[in-house]
C-alpha positions as CSV (number, residue, x, y, z in Angstrom):
1,X,-0.3,0.2,-0.1
2,X,1.2,3.3,-0.6
3,X,0.6,6.2,0.8
4,X,0.3,10.0,-1.0
5,X,2.6,12.9,0.3
6,X,1.5,16.6,0.0
7,X,4.6,18.8,0.2
8,X,4.7,22.1,0.0
9,X,8.0,24.9,-0.1
10,X,7.9,28.3,1.8
11,X,10.7,30.4,0.7
12,X,11.0,33.3,2.9
13,X,12.4,36.1,1.1
14,X,13.3,40.0,2.2
15,X,11.4,42.3,0.6
16,X,11.9,46.0,1.3
17,X,9.0,48.5,1.9
18,X,10.6,50.9,0.1
19,X,14.0,51.8,-1.9
20,X,15.5,53.4,0.3
21,X,17.9,51.1,2.7
22,X,19.3,53.6,5.0
23,X,17.5,53.0,7.7
24,X,18.2,49.2,7.6
25,X,21.9,49.8,7.3
26,X,22.5,52.0,10.3
27,X,22.1,48.9,12.3
28,X,20.4,50.8,15.3
29,X,20.6,49.0,18.3
30,X,16.6,49.1,20.0
31,X,17.8,47.1,23.5
32,X,21.2,47.9,24.5
33,X,20.9,46.0,27.7
34,X,19.5,43.0,26.1
35,X,22.6,42.7,24.0
36,X,25.1,43.3,27.1
37,X,22.8,40.4,28.9
38,X,23.8,38.5,26.0
39,X,26.9,38.8,25.6
40,X,27.7,38.0,29.1
41,X,25.6,34.2,28.5
42,X,27.9,33.2,25.8
43,X,31.0,34.5,27.6
44,X,32.0,37.2,25.5
45,X,33.5,39.4,28.7
46,X,35.5,36.3,29.9
47,X,38.0,37.6,27.5
48,X,40.0,34.9,26.5
49,X,40.6,35.9,23.0
50,X,41.6,39.2,23.8
51,X,45.1,40.6,23.6
52,X,47.5,41.6,26.3
53,X,48.0,45.1,27.5
54,X,51.4,46.9,26.3
55,X,51.9,48.8,29.8
56,X,49.9,49.3,32.5
57,X,50.5,51.6,35.7
58,X,48.0,51.1,38.9
59,X,48.6,52.9,42.0
60,X,46.1,52.6,45.1
61,X,46.0,53.9,48.4
62,X,43.3,54.1,50.9
63,X,42.3,55.0,54.2
64,X,40.0,53.8,57.1
65,X,36.8,55.8,57.9
66,X,37.2,57.6,61.0
67,X,33.8,59.7,61.2
68,X,30.9,60.5,58.3
69,X,28.3,63.1,57.9
70,X,24.6,62.1,57.8
71,X,23.2,65.1,56.4
72,X,22.4,65.2,52.7
73,X,23.5,68.6,52.4
74,X,26.7,68.3,54.2
75,X,26.0,71.0,56.7
76,X,25.6,68.7,59.9
77,X,28.4,67.8,62.2
78,X,30.8,64.8,61.8
79,X,29.5,61.7,63.4
80,X,32.4,58.9,65.0
81,X,31.9,56.1,62.8
82,X,31.7,52.6,65.1
83,X,33.0,49.4,63.1
84,X,31.6,47.0,65.1
85,X,28.1,48.1,63.5
86,X,27.1,47.9,59.9
87,X,27.9,50.9,57.4
88,X,24.0,51.4,56.4
89,X,23.2,51.1,59.8
90,X,24.7,54.3,60.5
91,X,23.9,56.1,57.0
92,X,20.4,55.1,56.7
93,X,19.7,55.6,60.8
94,X,16.5,57.5,61.3
95,X,14.8,58.6,64.0
96,X,11.6,56.8,65.3
97,X,8.9,58.5,67.2
98,X,6.7,56.7,69.0
99,X,3.4,57.4,69.8
100,X,1.2,56.9,72.7
101,X,-0.3,53.4,71.8
102,X,3.0,52.2,70.5
103,X,4.6,53.3,74.0
104,X,2.3,51.2,75.6
105,X,2.5,47.7,73.2
106,X,6.3,48.1,73.9
107,X,5.9,48.5,77.4
108,X,7.5,51.6,77.9
109,X,6.5,53.6,80.7
110,X,3.7,56.0,79.9
111,X,4.4,59.8,79.8
112,X,3.0,62.7,81.5
113,X,-0.5,62.9,82.9
114,X,-1.8,59.5,81.0
115,X,-0.2,57.0,83.3
116,X,-1.4,59.0,86.2
117,X,-5.4,59.5,85.0
118,X,-5.5,56.0,84.4
119,X,-4.0,54.6,87.7
120,X,-6.9,57.4,89.5
121,X,-9.6,56.1,87.4
């Protein structure tokens, strides 16, 4: 028994919308981040095929951090830097203002006359 077959061929061909090829030949980059990511995925940044530098001069200078200014404008006083606390804790520290409700929940002593008024009555 013989099976019949219908075979169709499709030949994709580029067709320019107009005769001007100026935009096509520019090789515009629409998404540079995607291109850099793709180059990293396929290992183009490993540098195995790179040449060697002819001459390199490098120098390094460093100093331990002893104090810092937490004000954004730079007008505040310099505070001592404690190395036992992470830098983020120093820099991002903000004053916390608790209301009466939060002080009661935390068990801190109630301020002012509010405590006396509740005790009396």
